[in-house]
C-alpha positions, -999 to 999 in steps of 0.1 A, spaced: -595 123 328 -564 141 314 -545 168 329 -564 201 331 -534 220 318 -533 202 285 -567 214 273 -557 250 266 -525 239 249 -545 215 227 -569 242 217 -540 265 208 -525 239 185 -558 232 169 -563 269 163 -529 272 146 -535 241 124 -569 254 113 -554 288 105 -526 272 84 -549 249 66 -572 277 57 -543 298 44 -529 270 23 -563 261 8 -571 297 -2 -565 306 -38 -550 341 -40 -566 363 -66 -540 381 -86 -539 408 -113 -520 403 -145 -499 429 -162 -498 433 -200 -476 455 -221 -500 483 -223 -506 486 -186 -483 511 -168 -489 500 -131 -497 466 -117 -526 464 -93 -519 439 -66 -538 426 -36 -526 415 -2 -539 382 9 -551 379 45 -547 347 64 -579 329 73 -588 333 110 -597 304 132 -632 303 144 -640 316 179 -672 320 199 -693 349 190 -690 379 212 -655 369 223 -632 399 219 -599 394 201 -571 394 226 -541 416 217 -512 393 209 -475 399 212 -472 402 174 -495 431 171 -482 461 153 -472 470 117 -445 450 100 -415 471 89 -413 479 53 -390 454 36 -357 468 24 -357 447 -8 -384 455 -33 -390 422 -51 -408 441 -79 -377 460 -87 -353 431 -81 -341 413 -112 -314 386 -107 -311 378 -144 -304 414 -155 -267 409 -163 -262 434 -192 -265 471 -184 -287 491 -207 -294 460 -228 -322 434 -228 -311 400 -216 -327 371 -234 -356 354 -216 -352 377 -186 -388 388 -180 -380 412 -152 -353 431 -172 -365 468 -173 -345 473 -205 -367 449 -224 -396 463 -244 -428 447 -256 -411 437 -289 -384 418 -269 -410 400 -248 -428 388 -279 -398 367 -290 -391 352 -256 -394 314 -253 -398 313 -215 -389 332 -184 -355 322 -171 -365 335 -136 -402 328 -131 -405 342 -96 -386 365 -73 -392 363 -35 -378 379 -4 -370 362 29 -386 327 30 -386 326 68 -415 352 71 -450 340 74 -461 363 47 -439 378 20 -441 395 -13 -434 376 -45 -431 388 -81 -443 362 -106 -434 364 -142 -448 343 -171 -456 346 -208 -490 345 -225 -484 328 -258 -522 329 -267 -520 366 -272 -509 381 -305 -481 391 -301 -472 371 -270 -472 392 -238 -456 391 -205 -477 385 -174 -466 401 -141 -481 393 -107 -472 407 -74 -488 386 -46 -484 378 -9 -471 343 -5 -481 325 27 -456 303 45 -474 270 54 -450 263 83 -461 271 118 -425 280 126 -422 313 107 -415 349 115 -448 368 118 -432 402 126 -397 415 133 -390 441 159 -354 447 149 -354 468 118 -316 469 112 -317 431 107 -336 436 74 -305 451 58 -267 451 60 -252 476 84 -227 499 67 -194 497 86 -180 528 101 -150 540 81 -121 552 103 -112 588 100 -94 614 120 -125 621 141 -135 585 152 -102 567 151 -96 569 188 -131 557 196 -127 527 172 -94 518 188 -110 517 223 -139 495 212 -117 471 191 -99 441 207 -69 449 186 -59 448 150 -30 454 128 -28 483 103 5 472 89 -5 469 52 31 462 42 36 428 59 2 420 74 20 397 98 16 398 136 48 391 155 31 388 189 46 358 207 39 344 242 73 339 259 60 312 283 44 291 255 66 266 236 74 278 201 62 254 173 64 279 145 77 268 111 74 278 75 48 260 54 43 259 17 33 292 2 40 312 34 59 345 28 95 346 40 98 370 69 127 392 76 138 413 105 118 443 93 90 429 71 93 402 44 117 391 16 109 411 -15 109 393 -48 102 418 -76 77 403 -102 55 415 -130 18 415 -118 -7 434 -140 19 444 -165 56 439 -174 67 465 -149 84 453 -117 64 453 -85 88 454 -56 62 446 -29 57 410 -41 68 386 -13 89 355 -18 69 324 -8 84 293 10 91 263 -13 78 283 -44 106 283 -70 102 312 -93 121 327 -123 107 359 -137 118 390 -156 103 425 -156 111 460 -167 117 493 -150 111 528 -164 137 549 -148 154 582 -152 190 575 -156 200 607 -139 183 594 -107 197 559 -108 217 564 -76 185 571 -57 166 540 -68 170 513 -42 159 484 -65 189 491 -87 215 487 -59 231 455 -46 223 463 -10 186 462 -17 189 424 -22 218 415 1 210 435 33 177 417 45 181 391 72 156 362 69 140 348 100 148 311 106 112 304 115 83 329 112 78 351 143 112 346 159 137 374 158 160 368 186 191 348 175 172 335 146 182 357 117 199 342 87 220 368 68 221 366 30 256 356 18 268 369 -16 284 339 -34 293 355 -67 292 387 -86 294 389 -124 301 422 -141 287 429 -176 300 457 -197 283 476 -224 295 452 -251 280 422 -232 313 408 -220 313 392 -185 339 393 -158 338 376 -124 347 398 -94 368 382 -67 356 406 -40 319 402 -29 316 435 -10 286 457 -16 289 479 -46 267 510 -50 254 522 -83 272 552 -97 262 578 -123 290 587 -148 286 617 -171 309 623 -201 295 653 -219 259 645 -230 264 608 -225 252 594 -191 257 559 -179 251 542 -146 275 515 -134 270 486 -109 233 483 -117 217 450 -107 206 431 -138 200 396 -124 193 383 -89 194 346 -79 185 334 -44 193 299 -32 177 291 1 185 260 21 158 246 44 152 216 67 123 191 68 112 209 99 104 241 79 134 262 90 156 283 68 193 275 75 212 292 47 206 320 22 229 325 -8 228 352 -34 243 355 -69 242 388 -88 248 401 -122 258 438 -123 261 458 -154 264 493 -170 233 509 -182 229 536 -208 199 555 -222 198 531 -251 190 502 -227 159 518 -212 135 506 -201 157 484 -180 150 446 -179 158 427 -147 157 390 -140 149 374 -107 151 338 -96 146 320 -63 152 283 -56 148 261 -24 171 232 -17 165 208 12 194 203 36 216 172 33 201 163 -1 214 165 -36 192 176 -65 185 147 -89 191 157 -125 163 149 -150 164 135 -185 138 161 -196 110 183 -183 87 168 -192 97 151 -224 129 133 -230 159 153 -244 179 136 -271 212 124 -257 201 120 -221 198 86 -204 165 68 -200 151 67 -165 144 31 -155 139 11 -123 123 -20 -108 94 -26 -85 104 -50 -56 69 -59 -47 34 -51 -58 21 -18 -44 55 -3 -38 72 25 -57 98 23 -84 134 18 -71 161 36 -90 199 37 -87 215 70 -78 236 68 -109 211 78 -136 236 67 -163 234 31 -149 197 26 -148 193 10 -183 226 -1 -199 239 -24 -226 271 -42 -233 300 -19 -242 324 -27 -270 361 -22 -266 392 -29 -286 398 -62 -270 365 -76 -282 367 -102 -254 335 -106 -235 352 -118 -204 372 -86 -203 341 -65 -207 322 -80 -178 309 -51 -157 317 -25 -183 284 -10 -195 272 20 -215 239 38 -209 210 38 -233 207 74 -245 173 86 -258 172 90 -296 205 72 -302 204 38 -320 233 17 -306 249 -16 -314 277 -34 -296 292 -69 -294 320 -91 -283 334 -126 -288 330 -153 -261 355 -182 -262 341 -214 -247 363 -243 -238 353 -278 -241 350 -281 -204 323 -254 -201 288 -269 -201 258 -253 -219 240 -244 -186 271 -226 -173 275 -208 -207 238 -197 -207 242 -182 -172 273 -164 -182 259 -149 -214 227 -137 -197 248 -119 -171 268 -103 -199 237 -92 -219 214 -80 -191 240 -68 -167 234 -65 -130 198 -56 -121 181 -53 -154 151 -29 -148 114 -38 -151 100 -3 -159 110 27 -180 98 63 -172 74 77 -199 88 112 -194 121 125 -183 107 139 -151 83 111 -141 81 105 -104 89 71 -88 57 70 -68 35 72 -100 39 35 -107 9 33 -130 24 59 -154 56 39 -159 61 17 -190 68 -20 -183 96 -37 -202 82 -66 -222 108 -93 -221 106 -118 -250 128 -149 -256 132 -162 -291 147 -196 -297 144 -223 -324 121 -252 -315 145 -281 -313 141 -309 -289 169 -320 -266 191 -291 -274 205 -264 -252 196 -228 -263 224 -202 -258 214 -165 -258 235 -147 -284 218 -112 -288 196 -87 -269 176 -63 -290 159 -34 -272 132 -16 -291 119 17 -277 88 32 -292 81 69 -285 57 95 -297 54 132 -298 30 144 -270 14 178 -264 13 210 -285 23 211 -321 45 241 -313 65 224 -286 60 186 -287 74 165 -259 90 130 -264 71 103 -245 80 66 -244 50 44 -249 64 9 -253 97 -9 -245 105 -45 -257 136 -65 -248 140 -94 -273 165 -121 -262 175 -142 -292 189 -176 -286 205 -203 -308 216 -238 -304 247 -245 -284 276 -248 -308 293 -281 -310 331 -285 -312 344 -292 -347 381 -290 -341 402 -281 -312 391 -274 -276 377 -239 -281 344 -225 -295 338 -189 -304 303 -173 -300 295 -138 -311 274 -119 -285 257 -87 -296 233 -60 -282 213 -34 -301 190 -5 -292 166 11 -317 142 40 -312 110 40 -333 89 71 -337 53 60 -336 38 95 -337 6 98 -357 6 126 -383 -2 159 -367 -36 172 -379 -48 206 -370 -82 204 -352 -110 226 -361 -143 232 -345 -172 214 -362 -193 234 -385 -227 244 -371 -256 226 -386 -287 246 -395 -319 227 -386 -343 247 -407 -372 235 -429 -386 254 -458 -424 258 -462 -440 235 -486 -449 263 -510 -415 279 -510 -408 272 -547 -443 281 -558 -451 287 -587 -420 272 -601 -426 237 -587 
C-alpha cells in the first residue's frame, strides 16, 4: 500500500501527460492564402481535454480568464523586410511584394514567424510557395502552435510584461519627482566622470589604457576632426594613446580675440590630475617648454620667454591680421608604471593669421613617455629605411626573447678599414651594416713563424665576426624582440677546400641580405626575408722566405632585391552558366 497522498498527485500528472499527448498528436487544420484572396481565414486550435467521469463539473482553475491580446502581431511582423518601399528577394512576408514578385521567388527566406515560445499556445505565421500553380503562388497560414512542454505559460496576468515600458522623460514638471525616486545619477554630459571618493577607504586609483585624462575642472581636451575636417574641442585625450592630427577652423578674423581655442592659455592652463579622482595635492601643471613664432612669410623664430601670450587683432586700413594664434600644439606627458602622471610638457607654434589663410588649419600631437626610460629609435616603421642600421640580436635559450644591445649601430657590424690596413690595429673597430648599402672592407694580417695555425684561426674569426655575432635579424625596422618567430635567422655557412691534413684559415666573411618589397604598390615597405653569412677559408700559408707571412682578410655585405614583379590584381570575371535550348538555331541548323 502506497501513501494515500500520492494518488491524487499521480492522477494530476497523468491528466497533464494525456492532455499534452493529445495536443501534440492533433493535426491543425489551416487555411491557405493565394494571391487573389484578400483576407486569410484562420482557425484557433483547442487543446484536447483529458477524460473525466461523466457528470463531474469542471472545476474553475487558477488560469481561467481571457489571455491578454499580444502586442506583437505575427501576421504583420516581417523580419526580412529590409528595404523600405521595395520588395526584398525571397521575403514572402514583405508587404511591398506583389504577385508577380512572388512568382519568381525560389524559396521563402523566413518560412515562419512566431511570438513568445514560452507560452503554451501562440500564433504563428507560416509562409511557403506553391510551385505547382501557374504562376507559382505564395501560401500563407496563420495557426495556433501548441507548446508540447508541460512547463509553459498558459496565461499572463501582468499585461505590461508583454511590451517594453516607455521610460519617463525628465521635464520641468517631473524632474523633482525623478530625483527623489532615483538613487543618484550624474547629469554632467561634459565629463561624465564621478569624483565621489570615500576618505576612509584606501585609494588605488590609477590611469589605465584608453582612460580619459582628468583635469581639475573636467578633462584634458585634444581637438580632433570627427565627422568632418572641422576641429571638435570636446574630444578627450586618452591615456597612453599617442595621436597626431590636424583639423580646420572656420572663424571670423574680427572675433579672433574671443575664440578660446586660438589662444595659448586654452592649452597651457589646465592642471592634469596625477591619478583619476584625486584633486588634493595631486594636480600636475602643464609646463611650456618652447614657443616658436611663425610670421606671414613662414619664417620661424624661437621665443626665449615662455609667458602666456594672448591673441591680438591688428587692423591696418582694410587689412586685418590676428597675431599670437596657436597653429601647432604638442603635449609630452611622462607617466610611471603605476599609472600616474608625473610631468606634462607643452610645445607651441604661434603665428600670424590673415584672411588669406582661412579656414585656419591647426595641428595637435600628444605623446606618452614612461619615466626613467629612453625611447628606442627604430630603423623603419614598419619597413627598413635606406641608410639605417639593421636590427639584430641573439637568443640565449630556446623559448626566450631576442636580446639586443642598447647601441643599435653595434648590433650587426663588420670589419672597418683604416689607413693603417693592419688587422691588429683594427681589432675592436667595427662599422655597422646599413640597409641598402653594399659594403666591402679589408686588412692585412702579418703572421710570424711562431704563430700556429690554430691560434691564427681563432684570431681571424674574432676579427671577422667581432664580439657577439648575432643569430637573428629583424624582418622590419620596428619588429619587437618578443616576436621571435617573426625574426629571420642568420644562416652561417663555412666554405673550405677539401684537403686532408691541412689547416683551414678563414680569410673572408660575405654577408648576403635578401629583401623584398612588402605591402601596397603605392607605399611598399622593405622586408628582410633571408640572411646568409658565408665564411670562406683557405689553406694556411707556408713560409717561403723570411719569418713573416701576410694574409689578406676581407668582409663584404651585399643586398639583393628578390621582389617579384608587381602585378595589379583584378577580380575574376564572372562565368555565365547558361544553356541554350536544343532548337535555338532552328531552322539554320
